[in-house]
Structures are given as structure tokens and as C-alpha cells.
C-alpha positions in Angstrom: 7.2 -27.9 -0.6 4.4 -27.0 1.8 0.9 -28.2 0.8 -1.9 -25.7 0.0 -3.2 -26.0 3.6 0.2 -25.6 5.3 1.4 -22.5 3.4 1.6 -19.4 5.5 -0.3 -16.3 4.3 1.8 -13.5 3.0 0.5 -10.0 2.3 2.7 -7.8 0.1 1.8 -4.1 0.0 3.3 -2.4 -3.0 3.7 1.4 -2.8 2.2 3.5 -5.5 5.4 5.6 -5.5 7.4 2.4 -6.0 5.8 2.1 -9.5 7.0 5.6 -10.5 10.7 6.0 -9.7 12.3 9.3 -8.9 12.8 11.4 -12.0 10.3 9.5 -14.1 7.1 10.9 -15.7 5.1 7.9 -14.8 4.3 6.7 -18.3 2.6 3.3 -18.6 5.7 1.7 -20.0 7.7 3.0 -17.1 5.2 1.7 -14.6 5.0 -1.8 -16.3 8.8 -2.0 -16.3 9.0 -1.0 -12.6 6.2 -3.3 -11.6 8.0 -6.3 -13.2 10.7 -6.1 -10.4 8.5 -6.9 -7.4 6.0 -9.0 -9.3 8.8 -11.5 -10.5 9.7 -11.9 -6.9 6.1 -12.6 -5.9 5.9 -15.1 -8.7 8.9 -17.0 -7.3 7.4 -16.9 -3.8 4.0 -18.2 -4.9 4.8 -21.9 -4.4 5.7 -21.2 -0.7 3.0 -18.8 0.4 -0.7 -18.0 0.0 -0.4 -14.5 -1.3 -2.4 -11.3 -1.0 -1.2 -8.2 -2.9 -2.3 -4.7 -2.0 -1.1 -1.5 -3.7 -0.9 2.2 -3.3 -2.3 4.8 -5.7 -1.2 8.2 -4.5 0.7 9.3 -7.6 -1.9 7.7 -9.9 -5.0 9.1 -8.3 -3.3 12.5 -8.1 -2.7 12.4 -11.8 -6.3 11.6 -12.5 -7.3 14.6 -10.4 -5.0 16.8 -12.5 -6.3 15.3 -15.7 -10.0 16.0 -14.9 -9.1 19.5 -13.7 -7.5 20.3 -17.1 -10.8 19.7 -19.0 -13.8 21.7 -17.7 -16.0 20.3 -20.5 -16.0 16.9 -18.7 -17.9 16.6 -15.4 -15.6 16.0 -12.5 -15.6 12.8 -10.5 -15.3 12.5 -6.7 -12.2 10.9 -5.1 -13.9 7.6 -4.3 -14.6 7.1 -8.0 -11.0 7.9 -8.9 -9.9 5.4 -6.3 -12.1 2.8 -8.0 -10.6 3.7 -11.4 -7.1 3.1 -10.1 -8.1 -0.2 -8.5 -9.1 -1.4 -11.9 -6.1 0.1 -13.7 -3.4 -1.0 -11.4 -5.1 -4.3 -10.6 -5.0 -5.1 -14.3 -1.3 -4.2 -14.5 -0.4 -6.3 -11.5 -2.5 -9.3 -12.6 -1.3 -9.3 -16.2 2.4 -8.8 -15.2 2.1 -11.6 -12.6 0.5 -14.0 -15.0 3.3 -13.4 -17.5 6.0 -13.8 -14.8 4.5 -17.1 -13.6 4.6 -18.4 -17.2 8.2 -17.2 -17.8 9.4 -18.9 -14.6 7.6 -22.1 -15.4 5.5 -21.9 -12.2 2.5 -24.2 -12.5 -0.8 -22.5 -13.3 -1.9 -20.4 -10.4 -5.4 -18.8 -10.0 -5.4 -15.0 -9.8 -8.1 -12.5 -9.1 -8.4 -8.7 -8.7 -11.2 -7.4 -6.5 -12.7 -4.0 -6.4 -12.7 -3.5 -2.6 -14.7 -1.2 -0.3 -13.3 -0.1 3.1 -15.7 1.3 5.7 -14.7 4.5 7.5 -16.2 6.4 10.4 -18.1 9.6 9.3 -17.0 11.2 12.7 -13.3 10.5 12.1 -11.4 13.7 12.9 -9.4 13.2 9.7 -12.4 14.7 7.7 -11.5 18.1 9.0 -7.8 17.9 8.3 -6.4 16.8 4.9 -3.1 15.0 5.4 -2.7 12.3 2.7 -0.2 13.4 0.0 -1.2 12.5 -3.6 0.0 13.3 -7.1 3.4 14.6 -8.2 6.1 16.1 -6.0 6.7 19.9 -6.4 10.0 21.5 -5.4 8.2 24.8 -4.6 4.7 25.6 -3.3 4.0 28.0 -6.2 4.6 25.2 -8.7 1.6 23.2 -7.5 -1.8 23.8 -9.1 -4.6 25.3 -6.9 -7.6 23.4 -5.6 -6.2 21.3 -2.7 -4.0 22.2 0.3 -0.3 21.3 0.2 1.7 19.1 2.6 5.5 19.1 2.8 7.0 15.6 2.5 10.7 14.6 2.7 10.7 14.7 -1.1 9.0 18.0 -1.6 5.5 19.5 -1.7 2.4 17.5 -2.7 -1.3 18.1 -2.7 -3.1 16.6 0.2 -6.6 15.1 0.7 -8.7 13.7 3.6 -7.6 10.3 4.8 -9.8 8.6 7.4 -8.7 5.4 9.2 -10.1 2.1 8.0 -12.7 0.4 10.2 -13.3 -2.9 8.3 -12.8 -4.4 4.8 -16.2 -5.2 3.3 -15.0 -8.1 1.2 -13.0 -9.8 4.0 -15.1 -13.0 3.9 -14.6 -13.4 0.1 -10.9 -12.7 0.4 -10.5 -15.2 3.2 -12.3 -17.9 1.1 -10.2 -17.1 -2.0 -6.8 -17.4 -0.2 -8.1 -20.6 1.4 -8.4 -21.9 -2.2 -4.8 -20.7 -2.9 -5.8 -17.8 -5.2 -3.4 -14.9 -5.4 -5.7 -12.1 -4.5 -5.1 -8.4 -5.5 -7.3 -6.2 -3.4 -7.7 -3.0 -1.3 -6.0 -1.0 -4.1 -5.2 2.5 -3.0 -6.4 1.7 0.5 -9.8 0.7 -0.8 -12.9 2.7 -1.9 -13.8 4.7 1.2 -17.5 4.2 2.2 -19.7 4.8 5.2 -22.6 2.7 6.3 -26.1 4.0 5.8 -28.3 1.3 7.3 -27.6 -1.8 5.2 -26.2 0.2 2.3 -22.9 2.0 1.7 -22.2 5.5 0.4 -18.9 6.6 -1.0 -17.0 9.5 0.6 -14.5 12.0 -0.9 -11.3 10.7 0.6 -8.3 8.4 0.1 -7.4 5.8 2.7 -3.8 5.0 3.5 -3.0 1.7 1.8 -0.7 0.5 4.6 -3.3 1.0 7.3 -5.9 -0.6 5.2 -3.5 -3.5 4.5 -2.9 -4.0 8.3 -6.7 -4.0 8.9 -7.1 -6.6 6.1 -4.3 -8.7 7.5 -6.1 -8.7 10.9 -9.4 -9.7 9.4 -8.3 -12.5 7.1 -5.4 -14.0 9.2 -2.2 -13.0 7.6 1.1 -14.4 9.0 3.7 -12.1 7.4 3.2 -8.5 6.3 5.7 -7.0 3.8 5.6 -3.4 2.8 7.6 -2.8 -0.4 8.5 0.8 -1.0 11.1 3.0 -2.7 13.6 3.1 0.2 15.6 0.2 1.8 13.7 0.3 5.1 12.8 2.5 8.1 15.5 4.9 9.1 16.2 7.1 12.0 17.1 10.8 11.1 16.2 10.1 7.5 17.8 12.4 5.0 20.3 13.8 7.5 24.0 13.0 8.0 23.0 10.8 10.9 20.6 8.7 8.8 20.6 5.1 10.0 18.4 2.3 8.6 17.1 -0.1 11.2 17.7 -3.8 10.7 15.5 -5.1 13.5 13.2 -3.4 15.9 10.5 -4.3 18.4 7.0 -2.8 18.1 7.5 -1.0 21.4 10.7 0.7 20.3 9.2 1.4 16.8 6.3 3.1 18.6 8.7 5.3 20.6 10.6 6.3 17.4 7.3 7.1 15.8 6.2 9.3 18.8 9.5 11.2 18.7 9.1 12.1 15.0 11.6 9.8 13.3 8.9 8.5 10.9 7.0 11.5 9.4 3.3 11.4 8.4 2.8 11.0 4.7 5.9 8.9 4.3 7.3 6.3 6.7 4.9 7.0 9.6 1.8 5.1 8.3 4.0 2.2 7.3 5.5 1.8 10.8 2.1 2.3 12.4 0.6 -0.4 10.1 3.3 -2.9 11.1 2.8 -2.2 14.8 -0.9 -2.6 14.4 -0.4 -5.9 12.5 1.8 -7.4 15.2 -0.5 -6.1 18.0 -3.4 -8.1 16.4 -1.6 -11.4 16.1 0.7 -11.1 13.1 4.0 -13.0 13.3 6.4 -10.7 11.4 6.4 -7.4 9.5 9.0 -6.2 7.1 9.6 -2.8 5.4 11.9 -3.2 2.5 12.5 -1.9 -1.1 10.7 -3.3 -4.1 14.0 -4.7 -5.3 14.5 -6.8 -2.1 11.2 -8.5 -1.2 12.7 -11.9 -1.2 15.7 -10.8 0.8 13.4 -9.0 3.2 11.6 -12.3 3.8 14.9 -14.1 4.3 15.8 -11.4 6.9 18.9 -10.1 5.0 17.3 -6.8 3.8 14.9 -4.2 5.0 13.7 -3.5 8.5 12.3 -6.5 10.4 9.7 -5.6 13.0 9.4 -8.6 15.3 7.1 -9.3 18.3 10.1 -10.2 20.4 13.8 -9.7 19.7 16.4 -12.1 21.2 
């Protein structure tokens, strides 16, 4: 077994949609049950890797928006506060489930920590003028969605959309680097991180949600991740997704993935940011990126499942 110093660094990005399966209401018991599937795999991987876990929050933060809109007697909170709430909520769920899984599997005691994470964005980012990030429930028809936010069409239906600027840097990168050096399993950058802008030496939150895969790629660059796994609710990246010609990719180079991205095979709001994040990760020194289902994280690492995005393909 590799020593603490020899273990490669693995970043697993769990999709918020993966915690609420198709047809579910998203109850807490459903989310805990769904979460146990990827977390047990991460527990089994913990002796072999230094592990960072990030997670999405699009369904959950959208639900918080709907909850506060339904009660005018309670003052409304901005998106960055709702993102912070989901970091605490989902971080607790992941950490407690992982702790239980480690004990059930008989894995030696492993230090865990969940961090409330800030991510700096650029106030001049063009994204602030064009909401594109889908959040909340999926609606079959436009008229079924509540008012208040613009809608975006995704492969699964219509969803409300919010501003999503690109991540510039992770504020807690030094602390995260130190923790993984000490072999902590670190849960961080939940929901893409709390979006903030710099004001001198201080930070100020902004009303936005950052894509968790792009934030994860930035984190991976800044702390030195070796392998980047995006665990989602589909088996991998596909060409012509949802059509009769649908074909899931087994291996692809960053250059070819970029061409597929440019020709519209990976739409914004679904697979597009995932593929873009993997390309960015490999461009900045990462060794391997994998897009796979939450049921097949271990198989994705073995190379027998998911889409492998490799710097060079024999």
C-alpha cells in the first residue's frame, strides 16, 4: 500500500443532480440513500489516494430559492448566502455518510474536514449580463416554472437560470493543500464555492452560482491534483446525446474533446462545463480526467467505465 507521502491526489466532484435521481422529490432520506453509493466507493479508495471531494448544489440551491419565495414574511437571502447554506448542509451529509462508511468497511480512522470555501470571480465577467446556470427542479413546460428568474432549456427540460461567472482562484487553496498533505479527506468548494469579488484586502459576496466542475478544475490546478473524476447521473460524455445516434465515448484526447465541444455535442448547462473542466485540468498539468456515473467511480478509475480524457492516447 502506498505511504501517505506517495499516494496520488484524487479529486472527486459529485453532481448535485446525482444526489436527487430522476423522478424523486429530493427528500433528505432519498439524498442520504443516493449519497451512500458514491461515498462507499470513496471510502474504499481512501487507503490508496489523498482525496478531495467537491459537490454540486444546483437542485438544492434552487429549492432554497423556492422555499424563501413562498414565504414573504421572511426576508429573502442572496444567492451567495444560499450557496453557503448548501455547503454546510451537503458537507454535513457527505462527511457523516463517509465517516459511517469508513467504520462499516473497517478502514482505519481517517481525518475528515468540511470547509466553507470562497471562490474569487471577476466583477467584469461577461457572465453577469447573461444568466446561464440551471438550478432547481426540471419543468416539462415553461408555464409550469414559477416567475422570478429566466428559464434555460436543458436536455431534461426547462430550469430556472442564474448568473454563473468563471472561477479565478480558490481563497482557501493553501489550507486545502496543507490538509491533503496531512492525508485529511477534504470536502470543499461545495456548489462551486461562495462567489466573491475582491475589494482591496477584503471580499464581498455576489449574487451568483459558480459551476462546480469549473471550480473543481481551478482547485485541482492550485493544489496539485493528479486525477480528476466527475461523478454524475449519466455513464459518461456522449456524442449526439438523447438521439438515435447517441454514442458514449470511452477515451478521448483533450484536443478532440475540444472539437466536439465546439460543434455542440456537449451542451451548456449539462455536459459542456464537465468536458471543459476536464480539458482545463489536463492543460494545467493534470494526469487523467474521468467522467462517469456515481455508481461507477471505482470502475472509472480502473478505466473500465466512463469517459477517459487522457493527455495522450496510444
